[in-house]
N, C-alpha and C positions, 0 to 999 in steps of 0.2 A: 623223174626225180632229178634234182640238181646235182651237178658235180661241184664239189667244194675244193678250192685250192687256197690254202692259207697257213696260218701258224698260230700256235698258242703257247709254245715253249721252245727252248733250245737256242743254239747259237745261230746268228744270221748266216744264211747261205747253206745251212744243213738241209738235206733233202731226205725226207722219210715218206714213203708211199704207204698208205693204209687203205685197203679196199674193203668196203662194207656196205651192203645194201646198194650197190652200184654207184657209190660215191667215192671219189678219190681225193684224199687229202695230201697235199704236198707241203711240207714245212719249209718255208723259205725265209722267214724272219720271225722275230718275237712279237710283232705287232700288226703286220699286214695280213689280211685274209681276203680271199677271193672266192666267189661262188658263180658258176655258170648255170643259168637256168636252161631247161630243155629247149626252150624256144629261141635260144641264142643270146638273150640279155645277160649282161655281166654285171656283177656287184662286187665292188672292191672297197675295203675299209681299212683305216688305220686307227688303232687303239691308242689314245693319248689321255691317260687317266688323270693327269694333273691340270688339264685344260678346263677353262670355265665356259667354253663355247663349243658348239657342234656346227660344222660346216657340211653341207650336203650338196651334191651337184648331179646333174644329168647331162652327159655329153652325147650329142647326136652326131654321128660320123657323116654328116651331109652339110655341105657348105655351098658357097657361091659358084665353085667350079663344077658343081653337079647340076646346075640349072640349064635348061634349054635357053638359047639366046633370046627368044621372045619373052621369057619370064625372068630375065636378069634382075636380081634384087628380091626375088620372091622368098628366099630363105630369111633375109633380114626382115622383110615385111611380116612374115609369119612369126618370127621371134618377137616383134613388137606386139602382135595380136595375142600372143599367149598370156600377156599380162592384163588384157582387157576383160578377163573373166572366164569362168567355166559355166557349166550347166548349173552348178550349185552356188557359186560365188561370183559376184560382180567385181569389177576392178577396185571399187572403193573398199569393199569388205576385205579383200586381200591386203590392200595397203594398210588398212586399220589394224588388221591382225599382226602384220609384221612390225608396224610402228609401235604398237602397244607394248612390245617386249624389247624394243631397241634393236631389232634385227635388221638384216640386209637381205634383199631379194632382187636379183638382177640377172642379166643375160648379155651375151654378145655373139655376133656372127663372124666367122672367119672363112677363109677360102675352102677349107676342107672339113670343117665341123661347126656346130652351133652349140654353145654352152649355156646352161641354165643353173643357177646356184643360189643358195641361201646360207646365211650364218645367223644363228640364234643362240641365246643363253642355253647352257646344257640342259636345264630343266624344262625347256620348251622345245626339245627335239621333236616330239611327236607332232607339234604344230608345224614346224618347219618342213619336215619330210612329207607330211600329208599335203600341205599346200603345193610343194614342189612337184610331187608325183601327180597330183590332180591337174595342175596347170599343163604339164607336158603330155598327159594322157588324154585329157578331155577338154580342150579349149572350145569355147562357145562359137567363136568365129561369126558373130552376128553381123549382118549386113551394115547396119548403121555405124558400128564400131570400125568396120573395115574402111568405110569412107572417111571417117574422122581421122583415123590413123594414117591413111594415105596422105592427107594434108600435112601431118606431123613429119612424115618421112621426106616429103618434098621440101619442107622447110629445112630439114637436116641436110639435104643435098645442097640447098642454096647456101646454108651456113658454111659447108665445106668449100663451096666454090669461092667464098669470100676469104678463104685461108690459103694463100698461095703456097705455103709450105706443105699443105695437104695436096693441093692440085699437082705439084711437081712430082710427088710420089705416085699419084694416080696415073699421070701420063707416062712416067718412067716404066711402070709395070705393063702398061699397054704396049709400049715399044719393046720391052724386054721379052714379053711373051705374046707376040702378035698373033691374031686369029686364034687365040686360045683362051679358055675361061680363066686360067690363072692370071691373065692380064686384065680381067674385067674388074671394075669397081664393085666392091661388095654390096654397096647400097643400090646398085642398078643405075638406071638413067631416068631422066624425066620422061622420055618416050615410053620405056617399058613400064615404069611405075604407074603411069596414067592409064595403061591398058590392062594391067593385071586385074582379073575379076575375082569375085568371091569363090566361084567354082574352081578357078585356077589354084587359089590358095588351099581350099579344102582338098582338092585332088593331090596337091603336092604333099600336104600333111599325111593323107591316108597312104600315099605311095611310099614315103620314106621314113615316117616316124614309127617304124616297127621295131620289135625287140632285137633283131640282128644288128641294128644300127645304134643301139643304146648302151651306155655304160652308166650305171648308178654308183656314185662314190660318196663316202662320208669319212670324216676324221674328227676325233674328239673322244670324250668319255662316253662312247655309245657302243652297245653290243652289236656285233656283226649280224647276228641272227635277226635282230629287230629290223635292220635295214633290208635284209633279204625278205622278211615277211612283208614289209611295206611295198617293196618292188613287186612281189608276187601278187599282192592284192590288186595293184593297178595294171600290171602288165602280164601277169602269168597266163592269162587266158588268151592273149593275142599270139597268133601263130604266123600271120602273113607278114612278109617283109621283102623288100627288094634291096639288094646290095649294089652300090654304085660301081659302074665300070668306067674307069678313067683312062684317057688317052694322053700319052706323054707328049709334051710340046716338042715339035720338030722344026717349026718355021724359024728361020734365022732372025735374030733380033735386029731391030732397026738401029742405026747408029746415032740418030739425032731426032729429037722432037722438041718443039718450042711452043710457048704460049706467050705472045707479046701482050703485055698489059701495063698500065701505069701504076707500078708499085714503087715503094721507097728502096727496096732491095731487089737484087737478082737472086733468085732461088735456084740452086744447082743441085741436081741429083744424078749420080752415076750408078750404073749397075752392070754386073757380070753374072752370068749363070754359074751355079755351083752345084755341089752334091746335095742329094735329097736326105730324107729322114733315116733311111735304112742303110746309109753308107757309113761304114765305121770311120771313115776319114772326117766325119762331122766333128770329132773332138779336136783334131788339128785345125779344122775350119774355124772352130770357135776361138782357138788361140790366135789364128790369123786375124780374125775380126777384131779381137781386143787390141792387138798390137797396132792395127791400122787406125782404128778410130773408136774403139769400144770403151775407152776409159780416159781418165784425166792424164795418165802417163802416155797415152797413145801418140803415135807419130803425127797424125793430123791435128790433134788438139794442141800438142806442144808447138808445132811449127806454124799453124795458121792462126791460132788464137793467142797462145802465150808469148811466142817470140815476135810475131809480126802484127798482132792486133787486127787481123783482117776480117774476123767474124766473131759474133757472139755465140752462135750455134753452129757446131761442126761435129759430125759423128759418122760412124759406120754402123751397119746392122746386117745381120744374116737372117734369111728366111729359108725355112726348110719345109718341103712338101713331100708327098708320098713318092714322087718320081722326078723331082726337080728341086732346085734351090736357087738362091740368089744372094749375092753380096752387094750391098748398096752403100753409097756415101752421100751425105747431104751437107751443104754449106749455104748459109745466107749471107750475102755481102753487098756492099754498095756497088751499083752498076759499073762504075769505073774501075773497080778492083776485081771484077768477076774473072777476067782473063788471067790475072795473077794467081788467084785462088785455084782456078782450074789447072794452071801449070804446076802448082805445088802438088795438087792431088795426083796428077799424072806422074810426076817425078817420084813421089812416095810410093805409089803403086808399082812403078817400074822397078824401083830398087828392091821392093819386097819380092817381086816376081823373079828377079835375077839373083839376089843374095839371100833371101829368106830373112830370118830373125836372129838376133843375138841371143846368147845364153841368158843374159840378164832379162831381156824382153820375154823370153820363154818362161822364166821363173816367175816374173811379175804376173803374166797372163794366167798361168796355172794357179798361182796363189789367189788372184782375183776371182776366177771362175769357181774354184773350190770354196773359197770363203763366202761368196755371195750365194752359192747354192745352199750351204749350211745355214746361213743367216736367214734365208728365205723359208726355212722349215720351222720357224718358231711359232707360227700361228696355224690354227686349224684350216683356215681358208687356203693357204698355200699348199698344205699337205694334201688336202682333198683335191685341189686342182692338179697337182702333180700326178696323183693316182689316176684320175679320170683322163687327163691329157695323154699320159703314157699308154694307157690301155687303148684309147681311141686311135692314136696315131701309130703306135708301134706294136700293139697287141701284147705288151708286157710291161711290168713295172721293174725297172732296173734298180737294184738295191743301191743306196747311197754309197756304200763301201765299194761296189763294183763301178759306179760312175766315177768316183774319185780315183780308183785304180786305173781306169782307162784314160782319164785325163792326165794323170801323172806319168803315164807311159808314153805320152806324146813327146817326140824328139824334135830337135831343130830341123833335122832332115825331113821329117814328116810335114812340118809346116812349110818348108821350102818347096817341097813337091806340090802341095796343094796350092800354094801361092803361084807357082809357075803355071800350073794348069789353069787356074781360074783367071788370074790377072793378065795372062798372056792372050786371052781371048779378046775379040772385039768388044770394046766397052760400048754401052748405050749412055748417051748424055741427054738429060731432060733439063730444060731451063724455062723458068717463068719470071717475067719481069720486063723492063724496058729493053728493047732489042735494037733500036735505031742507032743511037750514038755509040753504044758499046756492045756490039754483037759478040757472042761467045764462040761462034763458029762460022 
């Protein structure tokens, strides 16, 4: 029997436990419900009665860091193949079914999970959820389709190789997490992709795509029980599953990596290791990222682009994984200006590490992060992805009110402490572009 965790009435945050027929219901909000099947699969939904669409997704808690080195890229390869058809539907019939109702059906692979999702008009929910669950539960993985898709992914690798702003981030993470799968390119390499066999892909699917690694999510005017029934039909009989065992990165980051090539700009990317997903300091980490380069008012954007006109694109970003994280900075500039840009980045980071942020910067960052979170919840796709992503990465869905409370509780001292810890570490610099006349190091 399934254990149900959810809500149908009452104020957000209220907890009421009801035990009946071995099912436990915990009231956590007025709209979000969760059901745990006996085999480990989790279903979580959000009721949005005024919406005109329904979004459904299946998040698989397996990504590129869970691959053995000889099969690097197999998660992404498998993701592509899911859309090539099932036993009952070929790729074109799936595409026609989705196109005929104006829907969306897509997927992406990350380092620690793979996501499949669809968004359809509310009256076509049954179509969307049936296609989604069938694709993830029973891909055909036909040999001829594997060979055709191999070429598509090789072209994708070549396309990325032609984008130096992508290359610089790839080599940055290789240097930031050396000898560790967090540093691997999600797509894999030419060498591994050419050798991955049909048996490798089928074996990877059967090994990892079990119920303990799956979260089924939906948002819109759809009843929770209907989603549970659809999940049970496809996955309820499956009992086998292997859960990933991950090893924390311990090898010291490399200080410098370069790729000399004839480009019009020099592309710079800097990185520091930071806290992971389960660290409560992630809220202060988010504020630090916004002040550094996460918005139009950020220090890097204002100093490098607005005041000095040294770059069109300059920004910072944070990445969080189950046992590690990263803070990164990117800027693309003319080769003769690269040293100047790098000097400004170092000065800005040094000042943040020493002095932290001002009260005004703290308020701006908190306002941005709170506002963008709320604005991002206006459509069913965003809400579905929030549910699935939270359950997959953290094992819980943090109520919006609780997220905002934790964000507003961040102080300037909190940000100064995390800035000092992260930015005082040895930075990793990656550079792509001309290196002869204007070397960056």
